[in-house]
Structure formats: structure tokens, C-alpha cells
N, C-alpha and C positions, 0 to 999 in steps of 0.2 A: 317306497314303502310308507313314507310319511304322507304323501298326497292321496293315497288310497282311502284313508280314514276321514277325509274332509267331507263335509256335508254338501259343499258346492264347489265345483272346479270350473274355472272360466279359462277358455283357450283364446288367446289373441294373436292374430296374424296380421302384420303390417298395420298395426294400430287399430284394428277392427276386431270386435268380438265375434268369433265364428262358431263356437260351441260353448255350452254350459250345462252343468248337471253333476251328478255324482259319478264315482268311478265306473260303476257297473253300467249306467245309462250310456256313458260315453264310449265304453268298450263295445257295447252292443251296436252303437251307430257306425263303428268302424271308419271313423273319420280322421281328422288331424290328430286328435288325442291318442287314438288307437295306433296311429303310425309312429308317434313318438315313443309310446310304451314298447312297441315291437322292436324299434331301433335300439332302445336301451337294453332290451333282453338279448338282442343279437350281439351287441358288444360284450355283454357279460359272458355269453357263451364262448365267444372267440378268445377272451382272456383266459377262461378256464381251460380251454383246449390247448392254448399256448403253454400254460403252466404244466399241464399234464405231459405235453410233449417234451418240455425241458427236463422234467423229472425222469421220463423214460430214457432220454438221450444220455443224461448223467449216468444212469444205471448201466446203459450199454457201454459207455466209455470206460466206466470203472471195470466192467467185465473184460473189456478188450485189454486194458492195461494189466489186469491180473494174468490174463492169458499170455501176454507178452513177457511179463516178468518170469512166469513159470517156464516159458520157453527159453529165456536167456539163462536161467538157473540150470536148466537141464542140459545145456550145451556142454561139450567137453571142454576141458581147460585149454587145450591147444587152439580151439576155434575162438574161445574168448580172448585169448592172448593176441591172436591175429587181428580180431576186430579192434581191440585196444590199441595195438601198435598202429593200425591204419589211422585211427583218430589222432594219435599223437603226432604222426607224420603230417596230417592235415593242419594241425595247430602249429607245428613248426614252420610249415610253409607260409602260414598266414603271418607269423611273426617276422619271417625273413622279408616278406613283402612290405610289412609295416616299418621295419627297420632300415630299408633301403632309403637313402637320402634322395630327395628330389632336387632337381637343379634350382639354383637361386634365381629368383625372378629378376633381380638386379643384373646379374651376370648375363641372363638371357636377353634383357633389354639392351645392355651394352653390346652384345653380339649383333643385335638387329640395327644398332646405331653405328656399327663399324664403317659403313661407307663414308661417314662424316668425321673420320678419325683426325683429319687435319684441323678442323674447327676445334675439336676436343683438345688436341695437343696445344694449340695456341691459347685456348681458354685456360687450360691448366697452368701454362707458363705465366700468363698474366695474373692468375690467382696466387701463384708463389710470389711473384714480384710485389703484388699488393699486400700480401701478408707479411713479407719481409720488410716493406718500406714503412708500414704503420708504427712499429716500435721505434725505428730510427727517426721518423717524423716527430713522434712524441718527445723522444730524449733530447733532440736537438733544440726544439723550441722550449722545452722546459729548462734546460741549461741557459739559453738566452734570456728567458724571463727572470730566472733567479739572479743572474748576474746584473741584470738591469735593476731589479728591485734593491739589491745590495748597494749599487752605485747611487740610486736615487735617495735611499735613506740617509746615506752619508752626506750627500750634497744638501738635502732638505734640512738636516739637523745643523749643518754649518751655516746655512742661510738664516735659520732661526736665531742662532747665536749672534749674527751680525746686526740683527734688527735693533732699533732704538727702544727706549722705554715706552714711547708712544704706541708702538705696535702692541705691546703687552697690556697696555691700558684698555684696549678695545675689548669689550665683553665677548666678542666672537672668537677672540684669540685666547681664551682661557687655558689653563693647564690641561684639562681634559680634552678640549677640542684639538689642541696641538698635539697631544699624544695619539689621539685618534687618527689624525692626518698622517703622522709619521708611521703609524703601524698599518693602517688600512689602505690609505690612498696610494702609497708607494708600492704596495703589493698588487692593487687592482690595475695598475697602468700596464702590466704586462699582457693583460687581456686585449689590449688595443694595438699591440705591436707585432711581434714576430708570428705568433700563432694565428692572429687575425689575417695577416698577409698570406700566410700559408693556406688558410681556408679559402680566401678569395681566389688565390691562384688555382686551387683544386677545383672549386666550383666553376671557374671560367673554363678550365680544361675540359671538365665534364660537359659543360653547356656547349662548347665549341665542337667536340667530338659528336655529341648527340645531335646537333643541328646538321652537321655534315651527313651523318648516316640517315637522318630523317629526310634530307633533300634527295638522297640517293634512292630511297625505297618509297617515298611519297611526298613529292615536292608540293602538290596542291594543298594537302592537309597541313604541311609544315608552314607554308605561307599564311594560312588561316590562323594558325596557333600563334605565329609571330606577331600577328596584329594585336594580340593581348598583352604583349610585352611592355609597352608603355604604362599600361594600367598596373602591372606588377611593380615596375620601377617607382611609380608615383606612390603607391600604397606602402612600399618599403621606406621611402623617404619620409612620409608622414608618420609612419610607426616609429622611425628613429627620432624624429623631433619630439614625438609625444613621450617616448621613453627617457629622453634626455631631461625633460621636466621632472619626471619621476626620480631620475638619478640625483638631480639637485636636492630635491626634498629628503632623499635617502641620506645624502651627505650631512645635511643639517641634523637629521635624526641621529645618526651615528655620533656626531659631535656632542649632542646632548647626552647620549648614553655614556660616552667617555667622560664628560664632565660630572655626571652623577657618580660614576665609579670612583674617580679621583677624590672628589670631595667626601664621599661617604667613607673611604678608606683612611683618608687623612684626618677625619674627625670621628673615628670609629667610637671613641669614648663617649662623645656627646650623642652619637646615634644610639649607642647601648643604653645610656642613661634615659633617653626619651623613648626607648623601646620601638624604634622606627626601622628595625632591620627588615621586616616584612614589607614595609611601604617602599623602601628603596629597591629591594629585590623585585618586587612586582612592577615598579616603574621602569627599571632597567630591562626586564623581560619584555614589556610592552613596547619599548622602543626598538628592541632588536627584532621584533616580528615584522616590522614595517619594511626595512630596507631589502629584505630577501625576496621581494616580489618583482624586482626589476631585472632585466637581462644583464649579464656580466659586461657585455661590450659597452653599454651605455654608462655603466658605473666606471668603466675603465676610461672612457672619453672624459667624463666629468672630473675624475681624479686627475687625469693629465692636465686638464685646464687649470685646476686649482694649484697644482704644483708649478706650472709655468707662470702663473700670476705671482706666486711667492717668489720665484727666481727673478721676475721682472721688477719686483719692488725694491727700490733703492732707498735705504735709510738716510736721514739727513746727516748722520754721523756714522761713518763706516769705520768701525774699530780695527778692521783688518787692513786698512789702507793707510799709507804713510803720505799720501798727497795733502795738499792744503798749505795755508800760510804757516810760517814758522817765525816765532818772535825771537829776534836777535838779542843777545845779552840778557837772557832771562835769568833773574837771580832767585826766583822762587816766591817772590812776594806778590800777593794778590789783594786787590781792593774792589769791592762791589758797592755801588752807590746808587740809590733810586731805582732799584730792581723790582720788577713786577713779574709774577709767574703765575700761569694757569695751565691745567692739564688740557690737552687738546680735546679730550672726550668730555670735558666739563668746562667749557669756556666761560660759563657764567660764574663759577666759583673761583674767586681770586685767592690763591694760596699765599703769595707773598705780595705785599703792598709797600712800596717805597722802602725796600729792604737795603740795609747798609751792613757791609762786613769787610773787615780788614784782616788779612792773614799775613803774618810776617814770615820771612824765610826761616826755615829750620824748625 
């Protein structure tokens, strides 16, 4: 309708101008423009016919529904009741069908798997044994580890008390460091004893049975895979050595954290006066974040080494031993003359120089 009023209409087909002129001229030519107009008019006519057909169909459907309704209303009550009863019976049948339980797919699969019942029985028995052994396994090794921790703490504390003053003059043996060793290292050792042995035996048993079954069902592939075993062993050894170094650093870090704790609590009044509570708290938290990045086994091995080193240290004067020279006819009189004394940790600082002292008996 818009293009009809144009003064000039240009028809382009495949990029080339094929016709031009006004509406009446082009319609008289009966060319491409005429074909386009006729196609458009034909589509409009089809759409109008479809709409008229839909309206007529709606009216016919409405008339049929009215007739059906009037027919149902005119039926006798007995016929209406019979029809309604039939519908209710159909609905009840559908409900019964839907309410019937279908067989469980798991049970159906088990029935199909019934020829292999022997494998299933032995597998179930093995599962029961495995489930029952795990709690016993954990309980026995837990008791073993706790008893070991108790024994080690008592022995470590007794060993510390036997050490001479030189041992406590060492800065690495501060109060906080010793308390940390007594609390942490003695508890960490249990990770390298019973439970570790149990895990090793469990893994060896699994590996042995697995290799046997692998040789039975595929010896060629098993031999090829066993060729990579040395690489796994070497990588495990290197990992253990690397983690041992981390465990040593973790030990030092924990000792520093314990030292900060003891010193801050013992001097809490000074800390409060200087408003350094947050500083010591942040420093303690920072030190605690480091040790928890290493495996427990490496910590246990390192703790065991430190405890054994402490047990092996023999003080120059053992206060729990009665061995040594005894002075006969000692009356209790002591005399020191020309004595020199230095602390082992500070050999350059002479504490006593040409010291003389006489102590009479009584």
C-alpha cells in the first residue's frame, strides 16, 4: 500500500535493475513487479480464507457441543447413572493399576546375578570381617600409642631433671622449648610406632594379594607394571627425606611458639603495660600455621630422634647416681682457693677470677 504511491519504483533482481517506473506502468508490463504483487495478494487471500474457516469451525463445534449437552440432559436418570458408574469403574481400574508395586530393580538384578552366589557370599563375609576388624584395629593401636606417650613423658621429664645447669644455659633449651618437647614430641612419636607398623603390614598384604591375582588374570601386563616399582620406591624415599627436613624446621618453629607462650604469660604485667597483647598473639598464630604442613609420620620420626638424643645425653654430674669418689672422714669444712669459673655457653665471660672461700663445718 505504501509503494503504490511512489513516483518511481525500481525492481532489482540478482544485483541488476530489471524494471523501473510507477505502479501502474509496472503492473501493465506484467513482469517481475506484477508477479510480486500477485504473490502478495494470493497470500492475503489464503490468510483471510483460513481465518474464515476457523471461525466457521468454531461455530460448528459450539453447535455440536450444545447438541451433545442437550442430549445428555434429556437422558433418563437411569442411563445417566449407568454412564457415570462406568466412568467411575474405569477410574478405579486406573488407580489400581497405578497403585500396584513394580518389582525392585535391585532385587531383579540380584536374581539375575544368582548364578554367582558363591562369589557374593564370600564377598559379604569378607566385608563383615573388614568392617569388624577396623574398630578393633583402631582401638588397639590407640591404646598402644597412648600408653607409649605416657611412658615417654615421664621418662623425658625425669631425664630433664637429671641434666646439669649447663644444659639449661643453652638458649635452645629454654623453658618454653622444653615444655613444647614434653607436650608435643612425646605425643607425636606414636605416629611412627604401632599404627605405622599396622599400615605397612596392611599395605604389604594388599600389595601381595593384588600381585598374585594380577599374575593369575594377566601376567604380561603385571610384569610391565612391576617395572615401574623401583621408580615408586625411589620417589617415596626422596619424599621422606624432603619431609624430614620440613619436620626439623617445624620442631624449631613449635619450640619458638612455646617460648613465646611461656615468656608472655610469665611477664603478663609487662606485656599489658606495653600493650603488646596483639603482637604476641599474632606472632604465636603465625608460628602455629607453619608446622601443620608436614605429614604426621615425618614429625613422629623427628620427634623420636630428639627424644633419643635427650636420653643419650649424659650430664657431667648425675644427681640420681651414687657412683663416684667418696671423701673419707669428711667433717663438712670446705675451702676454695684460686678458683676460676665461666659458663660453657659464654666462655669469654669470666664469672669468678682467683676466687677464695672457706666454709667451716656447721
